[in-house]
C-alpha positions as CSV (number, residue, x, y, z in Angstrom):
1,M,99.9,92.2,97.7
2,T,102.6,90.2,96.0
3,P,106.3,91.6,95.8
4,L,105.4,92.6,91.5
5,E,102.3,94.6,92.9
6,F,104.5,96.8,95.8
7,R,107.1,97.1,93.3
8,A,104.3,98.8,91.0
9,L,102.7,100.7,93.7
10,L,106.2,102.3,94.7
11,E,106.8,102.8,90.6
12,R,103.3,104.4,90.7
13,L,104.3,106.7,93.6
14,A,107.5,107.8,91.5
15,D,105.7,108.8,88.8
16,G,103.2,110.7,90.1
17,W,105.6,112.6,92.3
18,R,107.7,112.8,89.0
19,R,104.4,114.9,87.4
20,R,103.8,116.3,91.0
21,A,99.9,114.6,91.1
22,Y,100.0,114.7,94.6
23,D,96.2,114.4,95.4
24,E,96.8,111.2,93.3
25,V,99.8,110.3,95.1
26,A,98.3,110.7,98.3
27,A,95.1,108.0,97.4
28,A,97.6,105.4,97.5
29,F,97.6,105.6,101.2
30,A,94.8,105.0,103.9
31,A,92.8,108.1,105.3
32,D,94.6,107.1,108.9
33,V,98.0,106.5,107.2
34,R,101.1,107.1,109.4
35,Y,104.0,108.7,107.6
36,A,107.0,109.9,109.3
37,D,110.4,110.5,109.4
38,P,111.2,110.1,113.2
39,L,113.5,112.9,113.9
40,R,111.7,115.8,111.7
41,Y,108.0,115.4,110.7
42,S,105.0,113.0,111.1
43,F,101.2,113.0,109.6
44,A,98.5,111.0,110.8
45,D,96.1,111.3,107.9
46,R,96.1,111.3,103.6
47,R,94.6,115.1,103.5
48,S,97.9,116.2,105.7
49,L,100.2,114.2,103.6
50,A,98.9,115.3,100.3
51,A,99.8,119.3,101.5
52,F,103.0,118.0,102.6
53,F,103.6,116.7,99.0
54,A,102.7,119.6,97.6
55,A,104.9,122.2,99.7
56,D,107.3,121.4,96.9
57,E,108.3,125.3,95.8
58,G,107.9,124.7,93.1
59,R,110.5,122.8,92.0
60,P,110.9,119.5,89.5
61,Q,110.2,116.3,91.4
62,R,112.1,113.1,90.7
63,M,112.0,109.8,92.3
64,I,114.4,106.7,91.8
65,W,113.9,103.2,93.5
66,H,117.3,101.8,93.8
67,T,116.7,98.2,95.8
68,I,113.0,97.5,96.4
69,L,112.7,94.2,99.0
70,F,108.9,92.9,100.2
71,D,107.7,90.4,102.5
72,E,104.6,89.3,101.3
73,E,103.6,87.0,104.5
74,R,103.9,90.4,107.0
75,Q,102.7,92.9,103.9
76,I,105.8,95.2,104.5
77,G,108.8,96.2,102.4
78,A,111.2,98.1,102.1
79,G,112.9,100.4,99.3
80,E,116.5,102.6,99.3
81,Y,115.7,105.2,96.6
82,T,116.7,109.0,95.7
83,Y,114.1,111.9,96.0
84,E,114.8,115.0,94.1
85,G,112.8,118.3,94.7
86,T,114.2,120.8,97.3
87,H,116.9,118.8,97.6
88,R,118.7,116.0,96.5
89,Y,117.6,113.3,99.3
90,H,119.1,109.7,99.7
91,G,117.1,107.3,102.0
92,V,115.2,104.0,102.8
93,A,111.3,103.9,103.5
94,I,110.1,101.4,105.7
95,V,106.3,100.4,104.1
96,R,103.1,98.5,105.6
97,V,100.6,97.9,103.1
98,E,96.6,96.7,103.6
99,G,93.9,96.2,101.5
100,G,96.1,97.4,98.3
101,L,96.8,100.8,100.7
102,I,100.1,102.2,102.7
103,T,99.2,102.4,106.2
104,H,102.5,102.6,107.5
105,W,105.8,104.6,106.0
106,R,108.9,105.8,108.1
107,E,111.4,106.8,106.2
108,Y,115.2,107.8,106.9
109,Q,116.9,110.1,104.8
110,H,119.9,112.2,104.3
111,V,120.1,115.5,102.2
112,D,123.7,114.5,99.9
113,P,124.4,116.3,96.3
114,R,126.5,113.5,95.3
115,P,125.1,110.7,93.1
116,W,123.4,107.4,94.3
117,T,127.0,105.6,93.4
118,E,129.1,107.8,95.2
119,F,126.7,108.2,98.1
120,V,126.9,104.6,98.9
121,A,130.1,103.9,97.9
122,G,131.1,100.2,97.9
123,T,128.4,99.0,100.0
124,G,125.9,99.7,97.2
125,F,124.0,96.6,95.6
126,P,123.7,96.2,91.7
127,S,120.6,97.6,90.2
128,G,121.3,99.3,86.8
129,R,119.4,102.2,88.5
130,E,121.8,105.7,88.7
């Protein structure tokens, strides 16, 4: 996968979450994916992950990627994001891909009602996205 393909993959996920197309989003992950927030939850298969995504309390979903980086040689990338659903979360995900599918996803996030620019204050990078 190239850096442009990785960015496109993350943007497809964001679009799928926005449309609440959780089976479509889950299909971007390997069947035996390792997905976790190390302090809160962990999933080891696509089916459990799809159920986790679908537990959205009926609320609209919104995902914005602020910064995306990708190491093409190692097939590992990262992205800073804001996710709005049950709460507003600001965080970062570290992602490994293999054969076009996400095999590992580790996220660290904080619940915070502020807009991204206020959340990151003076440490934000210019991205053109709020």
